[in-house]
C-alpha positions as CSV (number, residue, x, y, z in Angstrom):
1,M,64.1,68.4,31.3
2,A,60.7,69.9,31.4
3,S,60.8,70.2,35.2
4,C,63.8,72.4,35.0
5,Q,61.6,75.1,33.5
6,Q,59.5,75.3,36.6
7,D,60.6,77.2,39.7
8,I,59.3,74.7,42.2
9,L,62.5,73.5,44.0
10,D,62.2,73.5,47.7
11,T,65.8,73.8,49.1
12,T,64.7,73.3,52.7
13,S,65.1,69.6,53.6
14,F,63.2,68.3,56.6
15,N,65.7,65.4,56.7
16,N,68.6,67.8,57.2
17,P,67.1,70.8,58.9
18,N,68.6,74.3,58.4
19,P,69.2,75.5,61.9
20,E,68.5,79.1,60.9
21,L,65.1,78.3,59.4
22,A,63.7,75.0,60.7
23,F,62.8,76.1,64.2
24,T,61.2,79.5,63.5
25,S,57.6,78.4,63.5
26,P,55.6,75.6,65.2
27,E,54.9,74.0,61.8
28,L,58.6,73.9,60.8
29,V,59.5,72.5,64.2
30,Q,57.0,69.7,63.6
31,L,58.4,69.1,60.1
32,A,61.9,68.8,61.6
33,V,60.7,66.2,64.1
34,N,59.0,64.3,61.3
35,G,62.3,64.3,59.4
36,V,63.8,62.2,62.2
37,Y,61.1,59.6,61.6
38,N,61.9,59.7,57.9
39,A,65.6,59.2,58.7
40,A,64.8,56.1,60.7
41,Q,62.5,54.8,58.0
42,I,64.4,55.3,54.7
43,G,68.1,55.6,55.2
44,N,70.5,55.6,52.3
45,F,72.2,52.8,50.4
46,N,74.6,54.1,47.8
47,G,72.2,56.9,47.0
48,T,69.0,54.9,47.0
49,P,66.4,54.2,49.8
50,R,66.8,50.8,51.4
51,G,65.1,51.0,54.8
52,Y,68.1,51.7,57.0
53,V,68.0,51.4,59.9
54,F,64.5,50.7,61.1
55,G,62.2,50.9,58.0
56,A,63.3,47.4,56.9
57,A,67.0,46.7,57.2
58,Y,66.6,46.1,61.0
59,F,64.4,43.1,60.2
60,Q,66.4,41.7,57.4
61,Q,69.9,42.0,58.9
62,N,68.9,40.8,62.4
63,E,67.2,37.8,61.0
64,A,69.9,37.0,58.5
65,R,72.5,36.9,61.3
66,G,70.5,34.2,63.0
67,E,69.5,30.6,62.2
68,D,65.7,30.9,62.1
69,V,65.6,32.1,58.5
70,V,67.5,31.0,55.3
71,N,68.9,33.4,52.8
72,T,67.7,31.9,49.5
73,Q,69.7,33.8,47.0
74,A,72.7,36.2,47.0
75,F,71.0,39.3,48.4
76,Y,71.9,38.8,52.1
77,Q,74.5,36.1,51.6
78,L,77.4,38.1,53.0
79,T,75.5,38.7,56.2
80,Y,74.1,35.2,56.4
81,E,77.4,33.5,55.9
82,S,79.4,36.2,57.9
83,N,81.7,36.9,54.9
84,Y,81.6,40.6,55.3
85,D,84.5,43.1,55.8
86,A,84.9,46.8,56.5
87,T,83.6,47.7,53.0
88,T,80.6,45.5,52.8
89,A,77.6,47.8,51.9
90,N,75.0,46.2,54.2
91,N,77.3,46.7,57.3
92,V,78.7,50.0,56.2
93,Y,75.3,51.6,55.8
94,Y,74.0,50.1,59.0
95,W,76.7,52.1,60.8
96,V,76.5,55.2,58.5
97,D,72.7,55.5,58.5
98,A,72.4,54.8,62.2
99,Y,74.7,57.8,62.9
100,R,72.9,59.9,60.3
101,L,69.7,59.2,62.2
102,I,71.5,60.1,65.5
103,N,72.9,63.3,64.1
104,R,69.5,64.4,62.8
105,A,68.0,63.6,66.2
106,N,70.8,65.7,67.8
107,L,70.3,68.7,65.5
108,V,66.6,68.6,66.0
109,N,67.0,68.2,69.8
110,E,69.2,71.4,69.8
111,G,66.7,73.2,67.6
112,I,63.8,72.4,69.8
113,D,65.7,74.0,72.7
114,R,66.1,77.2,70.6
115,A,62.5,77.1,69.6
116,V,61.4,76.9,73.3
117,S,63.8,79.7,74.4
118,N,62.5,81.9,71.5
119,N,58.9,81.2,72.5
120,V,58.1,79.5,69.2
121,I,56.7,76.5,71.0
122,S,55.9,75.9,74.7
123,Q,58.1,74.0,77.0
124,A,55.6,71.2,77.3
125,Q,55.5,70.8,73.5
126,G,59.2,71.0,73.3
127,N,59.6,68.3,75.9
128,E,57.3,66.0,73.9
129,Y,59.2,66.6,70.7
130,K,62.5,66.0,72.5
131,G,61.1,62.8,73.9
132,E,60.6,61.6,70.3
133,V,64.0,62.4,69.0
134,L,65.8,61.2,72.1
135,F,64.0,57.9,71.8
136,F,65.4,57.5,68.3
137,R,68.9,58.5,69.6
138,A,68.7,55.8,72.2
139,L,67.2,53.2,69.9
140,A,69.9,53.7,67.2
141,H,72.8,53.5,69.7
142,F,71.2,50.4,71.2
143,E,71.0,48.8,67.8
144,L,74.6,49.5,67.0
145,L,75.7,47.9,70.3
146,K,74.1,44.6,69.1
147,H,76.4,44.4,66.1
148,F,79.6,46.3,66.9
149,S,80.1,45.5,70.6
150,R,80.1,42.5,72.9
151,P,77.2,41.6,75.1
152,Y,76.7,43.5,78.3
153,H,76.7,40.6,80.7
154,L,80.0,39.0,79.6
155,D,81.9,41.6,81.6
156,N,79.2,43.8,83.1
157,G,79.6,46.2,80.2
158,A,83.4,46.8,80.5
159,S,84.2,46.1,76.9
160,M,84.2,48.8,74.1
161,G,80.8,50.1,73.2
162,V,80.1,52.6,70.4
163,P,80.5,56.4,70.3
164,Y,77.4,57.8,72.0
165,R,76.9,61.0,70.0
166,T,74.9,63.9,71.6
167,L,76.2,66.8,69.6
168,G,74.5,67.9,66.3
169,V,77.2,68.1,63.6
170,D,76.7,70.7,60.8
171,T,79.8,72.9,60.9
172,E,83.5,72.4,60.6
173,A,83.8,73.2,64.3
174,T,81.2,70.5,65.3
175,I,82.9,68.0,63.0
176,E,86.1,68.5,64.9
177,Q,84.3,68.1,68.2
178,A,82.7,64.9,67.0
179,M,86.0,63.5,65.9
180,Q,87.1,63.6,69.5
181,V,84.3,61.3,70.7
182,G,85.5,57.8,70.8
183,R,84.1,54.5,72.0
184,E,82.9,54.5,75.6
185,T,82.2,51.2,77.4
186,V,79.1,49.2,76.8
187,A,78.0,50.1,80.4
188,E,78.4,53.8,79.8
189,D,76.4,53.5,76.6
190,Y,73.6,51.7,78.4
191,Q,73.5,54.4,81.1
192,R,73.2,57.1,78.4
193,L,70.5,55.4,76.4
194,L,68.5,54.6,79.5
195,T,68.8,58.3,80.5
196,D,67.4,59.3,77.0
197,L,64.6,56.7,77.3
198,N,63.7,57.8,80.8
199,F,63.3,61.4,79.5
200,A,61.2,60.1,76.7
201,E,59.0,58.2,79.0
202,S,58.5,61.2,81.3
203,S,57.7,63.7,78.5
204,L,55.7,61.7,76.0
205,P,51.9,61.0,75.8
206,T,50.5,57.5,76.1
207,N,49.1,55.7,73.1
208,V,45.6,56.5,74.3
209,Q,46.5,60.2,74.2
210,R,47.6,59.9,70.6
211,Q,45.1,60.0,67.7
212,G,44.4,57.5,64.9
213,I,47.5,55.8,63.5
214,N,49.7,58.0,65.6
215,R,48.9,55.7,68.5
216,I,51.2,53.2,66.8
217,G,53.2,55.3,64.3
218,K,54.4,58.0,66.7
219,I,56.6,57.5,69.7
220,T,54.7,57.2,72.9
221,K,55.4,56.6,76.6
222,G,54.9,52.9,76.0
223,A,57.5,52.7,73.3
224,A,60.1,54.2,75.6
225,I,59.2,51.7,78.3
226,A,59.4,48.8,75.8
227,I,63.0,49.6,74.7
228,K,64.0,50.0,78.4
229,I,62.7,46.4,78.9
230,R,64.9,45.2,76.1
231,A,67.9,47.0,77.7
232,Y,67.1,45.5,81.1
233,L,66.9,42.0,79.5
234,N,70.4,42.5,78.1
235,M,71.6,43.7,81.5
236,R,70.0,40.8,83.2
237,N,68.1,43.2,85.5
238,W,65.1,40.9,85.9
239,N,63.4,43.1,88.5
240,G,63.8,46.1,86.2
241,V,62.1,44.1,83.4
242,I,59.1,43.3,85.6
243,A,58.7,46.8,87.0
244,E,58.7,48.3,83.5
245,Y,56.4,45.6,82.1
246,N,53.8,46.4,84.8
247,K,53.6,50.0,83.5
248,L,52.5,48.6,80.1
249,T,49.6,46.5,81.3
250,S,47.1,49.4,81.4
251,M,48.2,50.6,77.9
252,Y,48.0,47.5,75.7
253,T,46.2,44.2,75.2
254,L,46.9,41.2,73.0
255,E,44.8,40.7,69.9
256,A,42.7,37.5,70.1
257,N,44.0,36.6,66.6
258,P,47.8,36.5,66.2
259,A,47.4,37.7,62.6
260,A,45.5,40.8,63.6
261,V,48.6,42.9,64.2
262,F,49.7,42.5,60.6
263,N,48.2,43.3,57.2
264,N,48.7,47.0,58.0
265,N,46.1,47.0,60.8
266,L,47.2,50.3,62.5
267,A,44.2,50.2,64.8
268,N,45.2,47.0,66.7
269,T,45.6,47.1,70.5
270,E,49.0,45.2,70.6
271,S,51.5,47.1,68.5
272,I,53.5,49.5,70.6
273,F,55.5,51.2,67.9
274,S,55.7,50.6,64.2
275,I,57.4,52.6,61.4
276,I,54.8,53.7,58.9
277,N,55.4,53.2,55.2
278,T,53.2,54.6,52.4
279,A,52.9,54.1,48.7
280,N,54.9,57.2,48.1
281,N,57.5,56.8,50.9
282,N,58.9,53.3,51.5
283,P,62.2,51.4,51.3
284,G,61.5,50.3,47.7
285,V,61.7,47.0,45.9
286,N,65.2,46.4,47.2
287,G,64.3,47.0,50.9
288,A,60.6,46.8,51.6
289,L,59.5,44.1,54.0
290,A,56.9,42.6,51.6
291,A,59.4,42.7,48.8
292,Q,62.1,40.8,50.6
293,F,60.1,38.3,52.8
294,N,57.3,37.9,50.3
295,N,57.1,38.4,46.6
296,R,60.9,38.3,45.9
297,A,61.2,35.2,48.3
298,L,64.7,36.2,49.5
299,I,64.3,35.2,53.2
300,A,62.7,31.9,54.0
301,I,61.7,30.5,57.4
302,S,64.3,27.9,58.3
303,P,63.4,24.2,58.8
304,I,65.4,24.6,62.1
305,L,62.5,26.7,63.4
306,W,59.6,25.3,61.4
307,N,60.3,21.7,62.5
308,D,60.8,22.4,66.2
309,P,58.4,20.2,68.3
310,L,57.4,23.0,70.5
311,W,55.8,24.7,67.5
312,L,52.6,22.6,67.3
313,G,51.4,21.6,63.9
314,N,47.9,23.2,64.2
315,D,49.3,26.5,65.7
316,K,47.5,29.4,63.9
317,R,50.8,31.2,63.4
318,R,51.7,28.5,60.8
319,D,48.8,29.9,58.8
320,I,50.6,33.3,58.4
321,T,53.0,31.6,56.0
322,A,53.1,30.4,52.4
323,V,55.0,27.8,50.3
324,V,57.3,29.0,47.5
325,S,59.4,26.5,45.5
326,G,59.0,24.1,48.4
327,A,60.3,26.5,51.1
328,R,58.2,28.3,53.8
329,F,57.9,32.1,53.8
330,T,56.3,34.5,56.3
331,R,53.1,36.4,55.3
332,K,53.3,38.9,58.0
333,Y,54.1,41.5,55.3
334,T,51.6,41.4,52.4
335,D,51.6,44.6,50.3
336,I,53.7,43.5,47.4
337,V,52.4,46.4,45.2
338,N,52.8,49.6,47.2
339,Y,55.0,48.3,50.1
340,T,52.9,50.0,52.7
341,D,53.4,47.4,55.5
342,A,54.3,49.1,58.7
343,A,57.6,47.9,60.2
344,P,56.7,46.4,63.6
345,I,59.5,47.6,65.9
346,V,58.0,46.4,69.1
347,R,54.8,44.6,70.1
348,F,53.1,43.8,73.5
349,S,53.5,40.1,73.0
350,E,57.3,40.5,73.1
351,M,57.0,42.5,76.3
352,K,54.8,39.7,77.9
353,L,57.5,37.1,77.0
354,A,60.2,39.4,78.3
355,A,58.4,39.6,81.7
356,A,57.7,35.9,81.6
357,E,61.4,35.2,81.2
358,A,62.2,37.6,84.1
359,Y,59.7,35.9,86.3
360,A,61.1,32.5,85.4
361,R,64.7,33.5,86.1
362,T,63.6,34.8,89.6
363,N,61.8,31.5,90.3
364,N,58.3,32.9,90.0
365,L,57.2,30.0,87.7
366,S,53.4,30.7,88.2
367,N,53.6,34.2,86.8
368,A,55.9,33.1,84.1
369,L,53.5,30.4,83.0
370,T,50.6,32.8,83.0
371,L,52.3,35.3,80.7
372,L,53.7,32.6,78.4
373,N,50.2,31.0,78.0
374,E,48.6,34.4,77.3
375,V,50.8,34.8,74.3
376,R,50.7,31.2,73.1
377,N,47.1,30.2,73.8
378,R,45.5,32.5,71.3
379,S,47.3,30.6,68.6
380,L,46.3,27.1,69.8
381,A,43.6,25.1,68.2
382,N,42.6,23.6,71.6
383,P,43.9,25.7,74.5
384,D,42.1,23.7,77.1
385,T,44.2,20.6,76.2
386,Q,47.3,22.2,74.5
387,A,48.1,25.0,77.0
388,Y,51.3,24.6,79.0
389,T,51.0,23.7,82.7
390,L,53.6,23.8,85.5
391,A,54.2,20.1,84.7
392,S,55.4,21.2,81.2
393,F,58.3,23.1,82.7
394,P,58.7,22.0,86.3
395,D,61.9,24.1,87.0
396,K,63.1,27.5,86.0
397,E,65.7,26.1,83.6
398,K,63.0,24.3,81.5
399,M,60.6,27.3,81.8
400,V,63.2,29.8,80.5
401,K,64.0,27.5,77.6
402,G,60.3,27.2,76.8
403,I,59.8,30.9,76.9
404,L,62.9,31.6,74.7
405,M,61.5,29.1,72.1
406,E,58.2,30.8,72.2
407,R,60.0,34.1,71.4
408,R,61.4,32.5,68.3
409,I,58.0,31.3,67.1
410,E,56.0,34.4,68.0
411,L,58.5,37.0,66.8
412,S,59.8,35.1,63.7
413,C,60.9,37.5,60.9
414,E,60.4,40.5,63.1
415,G,64.1,41.3,63.6
416,V,64.4,40.0,67.2
417,R,66.4,36.9,66.8
418,W,70.0,38.3,66.7
419,G,69.3,40.4,69.7
420,D,68.5,37.3,71.7
421,I,71.5,35.4,70.3
422,H,73.7,38.3,71.3
423,R,72.4,38.7,74.9
424,L,72.4,35.0,75.6
425,I,76.0,34.4,74.9
426,N,77.3,32.1,77.7
427,D,73.9,32.4,79.5
428,D,73.7,30.2,82.6
429,I,70.5,28.5,81.4
430,A,70.2,28.7,77.6
431,P,73.6,29.7,76.3
432,T,74.3,30.7,72.7
433,Q,77.9,30.4,71.6
434,G,78.1,32.9,68.8
435,I,76.8,33.0,65.2
436,P,74.8,29.8,65.0
437,A,75.1,26.9,62.6
438,K,72.5,27.4,59.7
439,V,70.9,25.7,56.8
440,P,73.0,26.3,53.7
441,N,72.3,29.4,51.6
442,G,69.6,28.7,48.9
443,F,66.0,27.4,48.8
444,P,65.6,24.6,51.4
445,A,64.2,21.4,49.9
446,A,60.5,20.8,50.5
447,T,61.4,17.5,52.2
448,S,63.4,19.4,54.8
449,Y,60.2,20.8,56.3
450,T,58.7,18.3,58.6
451,V,56.5,19.5,61.4
452,G,57.5,18.1,64.8
453,I,60.7,16.3,63.7
454,P,63.8,18.3,64.4
455,Y,65.8,19.3,61.3
456,S,68.8,17.0,60.8
457,G,70.1,18.1,57.4
458,N,73.3,19.8,56.4
459,L,74.4,22.9,58.2
460,I,77.0,25.5,57.6
461,N,79.3,25.8,60.6
462,G,78.6,28.3,63.4
463,I,81.2,30.9,64.5
464,A,82.2,31.3,68.1
465,Y,81.6,34.6,69.8
466,T,85.4,34.8,70.5
467,D,86.0,34.9,66.7
468,Y,86.5,38.4,65.3
469,R,83.6,37.9,62.9
470,F,81.1,37.9,65.7
471,L,81.3,41.7,65.7
472,W,81.0,43.8,62.6
473,P,83.9,46.0,61.7
474,I,83.7,49.8,61.9
475,P,83.4,50.8,58.2
476,L,86.6,51.7,56.4
477,M,84.9,55.0,55.2
478,T,84.8,56.0,58.9
479,T,88.2,54.7,60.1
480,S,89.9,56.2,57.1
481,V,89.0,59.8,58.2
482,N,88.8,59.3,61.9
483,P,92.1,58.3,63.5
484,L,90.5,57.8,66.9
485,L,88.0,55.3,65.7
486,A,90.7,53.7,63.5
487,S,92.6,53.0,66.7
488,Q,89.5,51.6,68.3
489,Q,88.6,49.2,65.5
490,N,87.1,45.8,66.6
491,P,90.0,43.3,67.1
492,G,90.8,41.2,64.0
493,W,89.6,43.7,61.5
């Protein structure tokens, strides 16, 4: 009540910029761009911050859809067991907050153009800012495609994608325009997001040209290239993956210690882009990475992954874990007090493994092996004797499978697993079949964790990709007010 006596209310929100005010000075333009980062970091979950889409929810939802973690309690159980519907909050706000982020990006993108035309900022500065917001527009659409649309390669992108929104909506007229934008094909969405990423790459500085934590916490040329690599993996454009990877080799290097990229080390040489969290601005106890994966022990490492024989017992990445009630949990996220762990959206090790896979699939096993070992060897107790050789994977099928397993180990609890499951549906070498079979919900017994001996305990049944539950439904709150999207709802919902 005391605060009501003070005239301190700032009615200008940098999350929802007023188009008449937010682009009238260089400082306000920069605040508007920063608001897009904030929209990606925090999101909204029934009125509270929860880390949608990229501050935390990206990691939790993408892991809970796969088999390499176990949901221990009820928090992510609907996602974990695929018992969601068009009103389930976790799915609803994934869609809603992704489009909120996209809309903010679009509003700021349009405002930047006005600021340039009014000589508020230079064309070069405007292009840099546009590169940042268009990156987020592409990333958000790409993320939606993984959950609401079928994989690109099943039909070369001919199935329904998601509405690719490029118009800022802030008036009744623009609302009406937006209502006319329906679902394009997956292929059309990919072309649009690649166009946005190409613009971002061309207009953004490199990480070396950024200063301090902005080398990792702000969008750079390398970040745009990295997301293009993910897109090309999904499109099975192996030469595209390799060409984009080669651009990154002069920008980033692997850390010698696999743990060095975590514990909020924002000076490492490996992180390409991370969402920054602070003590005053984070997804909170119900969303923050350290809260969910660490002190609340809601997401455990699954025995399916922990026991796999390709994950050696003395691998240093096993040291970035802890035991809670007999189950194994990651310790990549450690700040359980202030929740300041940066959210690692993309790292150079992932890009090396992407290029390794592309080389293997094009029968260049030598280059594939080199990149695979560069990632893996730094975690080995005795690389001279434990490193892979060509005899380890003598043909491309075995090499690809080895690389895909290494992705699961290296990127555990970093939100990558569902994307791989999705893109590998009916793959010619290492096919996934849909939502995988998983360890039952709850704390796995301590006895289920046995290094080197594949897990053979009880599993809940998987769900085929032909089942309607493989895709999330467009939320009811959207279809109830948008007849076009109601008519384009995913089949079965």
